[in-house]
Backbone as CSV, one residue per row, in Angstrom:
resi,resn,N_x,N_y,N_z,CA_x,CA_y,CA_z,C_x,C_y,C_z
1,MET,-13.153,-2.630,19.011,-12.454,-2.564,17.774,-11.813,-3.550,17.046
2,ARG,-12.538,-3.943,15.897,-12.231,-5.185,15.053,-10.665,-5.118,14.549
3,LEU,-10.012,-4.295,14.661,-8.524,-4.318,14.225,-7.459,-4.263,15.225
4,LYS,-7.969,-4.313,16.539,-7.148,-4.210,17.713,-5.923,-5.485,17.530
5,ASP,-4.785,-5.201,17.820,-3.799,-6.110,17.568,-3.262,-6.431,16.359
6,LYS,-3.758,-5.755,15.360,-3.210,-5.715,13.987,-2.345,-4.746,13.772
7,LYS,-1.256,-5.282,13.122,-0.056,-4.191,12.818,0.053,-4.103,11.257
8,VAL,0.314,-2.692,10.913,0.231,-2.681,9.409,1.508,-1.585,9.137
9,ILE,2.200,-1.802,7.976,3.227,-0.975,7.448,2.644,-0.158,6.569
10,ALA,2.823,1.378,6.676,2.335,2.116,5.759,3.664,2.737,4.906
11,LEU,4.071,2.324,3.872,5.074,2.961,3.299,5.118,4.263,2.931
12,VAL,6.205,5.038,3.108,6.126,6.737,2.889,7.413,6.831,1.923
13,GLU,7.359,7.851,1.211,8.627,8.589,0.455,7.925,9.731,0.066
14,HIS,8.855,10.681,-0.239,8.348,12.031,-0.986,7.570,11.990,-2.005
15,ASP,6.721,12.720,-2.153,5.565,12.927,-3.268,4.766,11.957,-2.954
16,PHE,4.290,11.596,-2.004,3.164,10.491,-1.794,2.031,11.439,-1.948
17,GLU,0.700,10.700,-2.633,-0.382,11.384,-2.574,-1.030,11.498,-1.188
18,ASP,-1.100,12.866,-0.823,-1.439,12.928,0.647,-2.766,12.131,1.185
19,LEU,-3.928,12.117,0.428,-5.155,11.475,0.817,-4.862,9.926,0.741
20,GLU,-4.215,9.407,-0.031,-3.891,8.026,-0.325,-3.017,7.520,0.844
21,LEU,-2.388,8.249,1.513,-1.626,7.741,2.778,-2.266,7.951,3.739
22,TRP,-2.773,9.156,4.146,-3.306,9.627,5.311,-4.715,8.831,5.462
23,TYR,-5.755,9.035,4.725,-7.114,8.483,4.743,-7.029,7.063,5.314
24,PRO,-6.178,6.234,4.817,-6.230,4.821,5.204,-5.614,4.531,6.464
25,VAL,-4.505,5.449,6.715,-3.828,5.404,8.110,-4.839,5.758,9.059
26,LEU,-5.531,6.779,8.959,-6.329,7.362,10.070,-7.526,6.449,10.286
27,ARG,-8.148,5.770,9.192,-9.251,4.877,9.352,-8.853,3.703,9.940
28,LEU,-7.727,3.073,9.564,-7.385,1.952,10.187,-6.969,2.051,11.745
29,GLN,-6.556,3.371,11.978,-6.215,3.381,13.396,-7.605,3.721,14.175
30,GLU,-8.528,4.303,13.658,-9.860,4.378,14.305,-10.465,3.032,14.620
31,GLU,-9.959,2.012,13.660,-10.628,0.777,14.106,-9.616,-0.104,14.733
32,GLY,-8.572,0.498,15.356,-7.861,-0.169,16.449,-6.448,-0.655,16.073
33,ALA,-6.290,-0.633,14.607,-4.940,-1.028,14.139,-3.521,-0.170,14.485
34,GLN,-2.623,-0.745,14.706,-1.342,0.071,14.849,-0.763,0.215,13.538
35,VAL,-0.536,1.269,12.978,0.057,1.756,11.455,1.146,2.480,11.629
36,ASP,2.315,1.678,11.320,3.814,2.282,11.424,4.168,2.935,10.091
37,LEU,4.410,4.148,10.177,4.978,4.751,8.826,6.529,4.426,8.788
38,VAL,6.812,3.990,7.389,8.109,3.235,7.309,8.584,3.797,5.834
39,GLY,9.894,4.398,6.040,10.475,5.072,4.976,12.117,4.811,5.043
40,LYS,12.780,5.174,3.803,14.046,4.742,3.793,15.009,5.036,5.275
41,GLU,14.497,6.219,5.707,15.043,6.748,6.972,14.101,6.826,8.082
42,ALA,14.467,6.378,9.272,13.752,6.616,10.452,13.605,8.051,10.995
43,HIS,12.523,8.603,11.413,12.436,9.764,11.761,12.638,11.010,10.941
44,LYS,12.367,10.602,9.631,12.434,11.728,8.699,11.134,12.173,8.256
45,LYS,11.071,13.288,8.031,9.876,14.047,7.542,9.787,14.005,5.966
46,TYR,8.595,13.298,5.454,8.555,13.118,3.972,7.325,14.103,3.690
47,ILE,7.220,14.735,2.593,6.461,15.502,2.034,5.530,15.083,0.723
48,GLY,4.396,15.263,1.260,3.218,14.725,0.089,3.360,15.631,-1.021
49,LYS,2.526,15.341,-2.106,2.541,16.022,-3.294,1.867,17.529,-3.109
50,TYR,1.095,17.329,-2.001,0.226,18.778,-1.873,0.812,19.433,-0.503
51,GLY,1.920,18.968,0.026,2.460,19.617,1.305,2.363,19.206,2.629
52,VAL,1.603,17.965,2.644,1.188,17.425,3.822,2.369,16.360,4.325
53,PRO,3.094,16.699,5.525,3.955,16.007,5.794,3.544,14.563,6.691
54,ALA,4.671,13.784,6.518,4.563,12.499,7.240,5.807,12.020,7.596
55,GLU,5.974,11.918,9.079,7.263,11.395,9.558,7.294,10.021,9.782
56,SER,8.244,9.258,9.168,8.414,7.864,9.405,8.907,7.535,10.773
57,ALA,8.354,6.524,11.239,8.610,5.971,12.664,9.926,4.955,12.693
58,TYR,9.924,4.532,11.380,11.004,3.370,11.361,11.628,3.522,9.942
59,ALA,13.044,2.948,9.665,13.448,2.735,8.531,13.003,1.497,7.769
60,PHE,13.287,1.251,6.400,12.974,-0.149,6.011,13.735,-1.348,6.697
61,THR,14.923,-0.834,6.985,15.971,-1.759,7.703,15.712,-2.026,9.146
62,ASP,14.953,-1.277,9.622,14.685,-1.441,11.126,13.545,-2.290,11.556
63,ILE,12.718,-2.804,10.337,11.581,-3.687,10.825,11.632,-5.046,9.944
64,ASN,10.904,-5.718,10.699,10.852,-7.328,10.143,9.339,-7.407,9.671
65,ALA,9.224,-7.523,8.295,7.714,-7.628,7.772,6.789,-8.708,8.385
66,ALA,7.591,-9.808,8.816,6.966,-11.080,9.624,6.226,-10.510,10.831
67,ASP,6.582,-9.289,11.376,6.016,-9.016,12.670,4.852,-8.206,12.313
68,TYR,4.448,-7.951,10.997,3.203,-7.064,10.573,2.151,-7.978,10.032
69,ASP,1.065,-7.481,9.894,-0.250,-8.214,9.342,-0.536,-7.721,8.051
70,ALA,-0.175,-6.560,7.543,-0.404,-6.111,6.325,0.513,-4.915,5.775
71,ILE,0.357,-4.546,4.535,1.313,-3.363,4.108,0.451,-2.560,3.262
72,LEU,0.526,-1.348,3.452,-0.173,-0.265,2.470,0.704,0.444,1.716
73,VAL,0.486,0.649,0.476,1.414,1.314,-0.539,0.463,2.622,-0.942
74,PRO,0.881,3.836,-0.625,0.148,4.956,-1.261,0.502,5.159,-2.745
75,GLY,-0.232,6.074,-3.333,0.038,6.618,-4.817,0.827,7.811,-4.713
76,GLY,0.621,8.469,-5.777,1.388,9.732,-6.148,2.597,9.376,-6.816
77,TRP,3.531,9.996,-6.718,5.048,9.757,-7.421,5.782,8.977,-6.398
78,ALA,5.722,8.947,-5.101,6.451,8.082,-4.344,6.557,6.487,-4.794
79,PRO,5.520,5.977,-5.298,5.806,4.513,-5.701,7.013,4.245,-6.747
80,ASP,7.296,5.204,-7.408,8.160,5.114,-8.621,9.591,5.223,-7.748
81,LYS,9.490,5.964,-6.676,10.846,5.778,-5.843,10.855,4.611,-4.890
82,LEU,9.819,4.451,-4.351,9.785,3.206,-3.418,10.275,1.951,-4.053
83,ARG,9.790,1.786,-5.261,10.128,0.426,-6.161,11.401,0.146,-6.351
84,ARG,12.379,1.209,-6.012,13.782,1.176,-6.251,14.381,0.767,-5.250
85,TYR,13.795,0.358,-3.963,14.540,0.018,-2.728,14.449,-1.503,-2.804
86,PRO,15.558,-2.275,-2.622,15.190,-3.782,-2.641,14.461,-4.112,-1.254
87,GLU,14.666,-3.335,-0.259,13.785,-3.623,1.184,12.342,-3.625,0.968
88,VAL,11.862,-2.678,0.248,10.494,-2.562,-0.154,10.283,-3.786,-0.878
89,LEU,10.828,-4.036,-2.149,10.148,-5.070,-2.743,10.336,-6.457,-1.928
90,GLU,11.347,-6.660,-1.062,11.342,-8.038,-0.169,10.213,-7.766,0.695
91,MET,9.895,-6.645,1.262,8.734,-6.643,2.226,7.461,-7.097,1.332
92,VAL,7.024,-6.698,0.189,5.937,-6.916,-0.469,6.010,-8.266,-1.032
93,ARG,7.197,-8.741,-1.300,7.058,-10.358,-1.698,6.961,-10.905,-0.374
94,GLU,7.547,-10.774,0.604,7.059,-11.731,1.913,5.708,-11.613,2.206
95,MET,4.962,-10.399,2.203,3.695,-10.178,2.503,2.798,-11.110,1.392
96,ASP,3.211,-11.143,0.173,2.405,-11.901,-0.728,2.548,-13.352,-0.490
97,ALA,3.940,-13.804,-0.065,4.258,-15.285,0.107,3.368,-15.674,1.304
98,LYS,3.129,-14.952,2.280,2.210,-15.229,3.350,0.798,-14.817,3.236
99,LYS,0.542,-14.496,2.017,-0.933,-14.011,1.703,-1.616,-13.070,2.770
100,LYS,-0.733,-12.092,3.060,-1.048,-10.903,3.932,-1.726,-9.802,3.273
101,PRO,-2.577,-9.255,3.600,-3.177,-8.205,2.725,-2.231,-7.188,2.341
102,ILE,-2.395,-6.797,1.171,-1.533,-5.596,0.448,-2.468,-4.768,-0.089
103,GLY,-2.413,-3.499,0.155,-3.167,-2.361,-0.260,-2.439,-1.504,-1.212
104,GLN,-2.903,-1.177,-2.241,-2.289,-0.535,-3.413,-3.416,0.300,-3.966
105,ILE,-3.048,1.686,-4.219,-3.944,2.628,-4.770,-3.165,3.505,-5.860
106,CYS,-3.807,3.876,-6.861,-3.521,4.711,-7.994,-2.074,4.045,-8.324
107,HIS,-0.957,5.012,-8.476,0.445,4.612,-8.922,1.111,3.369,-8.174
108,ALA,0.588,3.050,-6.938,1.209,2.115,-6.173,1.379,0.827,-6.829
109,GLY,0.594,0.583,-7.723,0.744,-0.573,-8.709,2.150,-0.892,-9.157
110,TRP,2.968,0.175,-9.269,4.375,0.129,-9.778,5.267,-0.595,-8.836
111,VAL,4.989,-0.581,-7.359,5.632,-1.226,-6.479,5.357,-2.845,-6.590
112,LEU,4.012,-3.251,-6.975,3.855,-4.647,-6.951,4.289,-5.201,-8.379
113,ILE,4.329,-4.444,-9.331,4.994,-4.748,-10.547,6.381,-5.134,-10.199
114,SER,7.009,-4.267,-9.811,8.661,-4.369,-9.474,8.805,-5.369,-8.772
115,ALA,7.899,-5.767,-7.797,8.059,-7.065,-6.910,7.721,-8.304,-7.624
116,ASN,7.160,-8.270,-8.793,6.849,-9.225,-9.686,5.774,-10.343,-9.004
117,ILE,4.662,-9.683,-8.630,3.686,-10.466,-7.670,2.097,-10.420,-8.640
118,LEU,2.271,-9.740,-9.577,1.130,-9.620,-10.347,0.463,-10.475,-11.242
119,GLU,1.282,-11.513,-11.770,0.878,-12.461,-12.666,-0.329,-13.174,-12.301
120,GLY,-1.115,-12.862,-13.114,-2.517,-13.880,-12.907,-3.581,-13.297,-11.902
121,LYS,-3.164,-12.071,-11.408,-4.042,-11.200,-10.452,-5.032,-10.349,-11.314
122,LYS,-6.140,-10.053,-10.461,-7.030,-9.093,-10.879,-6.897,-7.927,-10.092
123,VAL,-6.554,-6.619,-10.761,-6.267,-5.325,-10.222,-6.758,-4.235,-10.776
124,THR,-6.737,-3.177,-10.134,-7.039,-1.750,-10.742,-5.979,-0.797,-10.409
125,SER,-6.175,0.378,-10.892,-5.095,1.380,-10.657,-5.644,2.551,-11.297
126,THR,-4.666,3.608,-11.053,-5.103,4.835,-12.041,-4.821,4.280,-13.517
127,PRO,-5.838,4.699,-14.258,-5.778,4.349,-15.632,-4.440,4.625,-16.440
128,GLY,-3.761,5.495,-15.910,-2.157,5.909,-16.632,-1.219,4.737,-16.414
129,ILE,-1.577,3.671,-15.500,-0.590,2.674,-15.603,-1.220,1.302,-15.867
130,LYS,-2.297,1.372,-16.719,-3.046,0.241,-16.921,-2.187,-0.721,-17.602
131,ASP,-1.336,-0.240,-18.835,-0.634,-0.868,-19.579,0.540,-1.619,-18.780
132,ASP,0.947,-0.858,-17.881,1.928,-1.342,-16.868,1.523,-2.541,-16.292
133,MET,0.347,-2.487,-15.558,-0.293,-3.611,-14.766,-0.363,-4.877,-15.721
134,THR,-1.047,-4.735,-17.126,-1.420,-5.735,-17.784,-0.067,-6.272,-18.313
135,ASN,0.890,-5.501,-18.508,2.033,-6.172,-19.026,2.810,-6.830,-17.990
136,ALA,2.579,-6.734,-16.811,3.214,-7.543,-15.779,2.370,-8.764,-15.407
137,GLY,1.280,-9.043,-16.367,0.556,-10.159,-16.199,-0.838,-9.996,-15.513
138,ALA,-1.146,-9.111,-14.901,-2.617,-8.794,-14.244,-3.612,-8.653,-15.464
139,THR,-4.863,-9.014,-14.838,-5.825,-8.271,-15.605,-6.613,-6.996,-14.915
140,TRP,-6.643,-5.927,-15.653,-6.939,-4.932,-15.057,-8.257,-4.424,-15.344
141,ILE,-9.003,-3.934,-14.303,-10.461,-3.790,-14.282,-10.719,-2.634,-13.630
142,ASP,-11.558,-1.628,-14.698,-11.935,-0.369,-14.009,-12.932,-0.178,-13.035
143,GLU,-12.838,-0.529,-11.864,-13.757,-0.403,-10.713,-12.943,0.328,-9.829
144,PRO,-13.906,0.863,-8.675,-13.324,1.795,-7.634,-12.395,0.837,-6.540
145,VAL,-12.589,-0.586,-6.411,-11.780,-1.262,-5.603,-12.007,-2.690,-6.265
146,VAL,-10.910,-3.494,-6.118,-10.825,-4.851,-6.919,-10.054,-5.649,-5.575
147,VAL,-10.707,-6.847,-5.255,-10.077,-7.568,-4.465,-9.961,-8.751,-5.093
148,ASP,-8.621,-9.273,-4.856,-8.167,-10.659,-5.749,-7.210,-11.450,-4.368
149,GLY,-7.964,-12.156,-3.854,-7.397,-12.838,-2.424,-6.858,-11.797,-1.565
150,HIS,-5.632,-11.684,-1.294,-5.054,-10.757,-0.177,-4.769,-9.345,-0.954
151,ILE,-4.751,-9.285,-2.254,-4.516,-8.021,-2.856,-5.819,-7.017,-2.850
152,VAL,-5.733,-6.068,-2.366,-6.844,-4.797,-2.542,-6.131,-3.671,-3.199
153,SER,-6.798,-3.389,-4.380,-6.345,-2.185,-5.108,-7.391,-1.357,-5.703
154,SER,-6.887,-0.014,-5.804,-7.788,1.019,-6.174,-7.404,1.982,-7.065
155,ARG,-8.314,2.693,-7.596,-7.841,3.894,-8.610,-7.300,5.074,-8.241
156,ARG,-8.072,5.946,-7.328,-7.645,7.463,-7.077,-8.486,7.616,-5.844
157,PRO,-8.335,9.043,-5.421,-8.861,9.516,-4.104,-10.198,9.410,-3.934
158,PRO,-11.226,9.694,-4.914,-12.556,9.585,-5.001,-12.917,7.966,-4.407
159,ASP,-12.096,7.049,-4.809,-12.542,5.887,-4.459,-11.911,5.191,-2.976
160,LEU,-11.314,6.225,-2.101,-10.752,5.958,-0.627,-11.863,5.146,0.004
161,PRO,-13.075,5.561,0.076,-13.980,4.943,1.294,-14.154,3.320,0.774
162,PRO,-14.602,3.086,-0.431,-14.562,1.640,-0.569,-13.415,0.896,-0.511
163,TYR,-12.308,1.654,-1.041,-10.884,0.863,-0.940,-10.478,0.459,0.370
164,VAL,-10.730,1.415,1.492,-10.150,1.337,2.639,-11.103,0.416,3.553
165,LYS,-12.451,0.467,3.328,-13.284,-0.626,3.797,-13.104,-1.938,3.314
166,ALA,-12.608,-2.216,2.100,-12.336,-3.477,1.688,-11.126,-3.845,2.183
167,PHE,-9.851,-3.010,2.475,-8.675,-3.292,3.092,-8.970,-3.638,4.430
168,ALA,-9.757,-2.945,5.213,-10.014,-3.532,6.599,-10.731,-4.631,6.777
169,ASP,-11.491,-4.787,5.954,-12.388,-6.234,6.168,-11.200,-7.265,5.720
170,LYS,-10.517,-7.067,4.778,-9.450,-8.266,4.577,-8.584,-8.331,5.722
171,LEU,-7.965,-7.124,6.255,-7.189,-7.294,7.451,-8.024,-7.984,8.587
172,ALA,-9.004,-7.587,8.876,-9.889,-8.300,9.838,-10.077,-9.872,9.734
173,GLU,-10.092,-10.065,8.501,-10.214,-11.539,8.111,-8.851,-12.565,8.600
174,TYR,-7.822,-11.608,8.474,-6.478,-12.172,8.475,-6.103,-12.723,9.855
């Protein structure tokens, strides 16, 4: 298992896009990674846009990002909430400073925008936040997956297979 001994934070908040959380979590676990669901509260059930639940193992304040190898930000409407938590922005900034893999799909770009880490980066997202991404200094590319250094970005659920493969490849390199 190529991701054995890798630890990943998967952020969770209400109204996450169900597939954009669970598909990466399950695929990374299949490759041996430990993926911890982390939300504002520990042991809380968060409900996705389509009703699929996800229970957080830890609260943002329970973990140290330095103990993890990567972070995943799901899409849906959750990113608009996640970007309001200073702890989330600090985690993302810390991952960015250490060049640890950061995965973002769909509306998850909002979190990276609020963390102020997109200046000069090439990324993609749902077309609905293209202007937000470019206004944050990124070059937006309409491709299923865009990898720029340690940042792996994707557009929407149909792009999950190449997105998660690219993220797993980047994590395996780290």
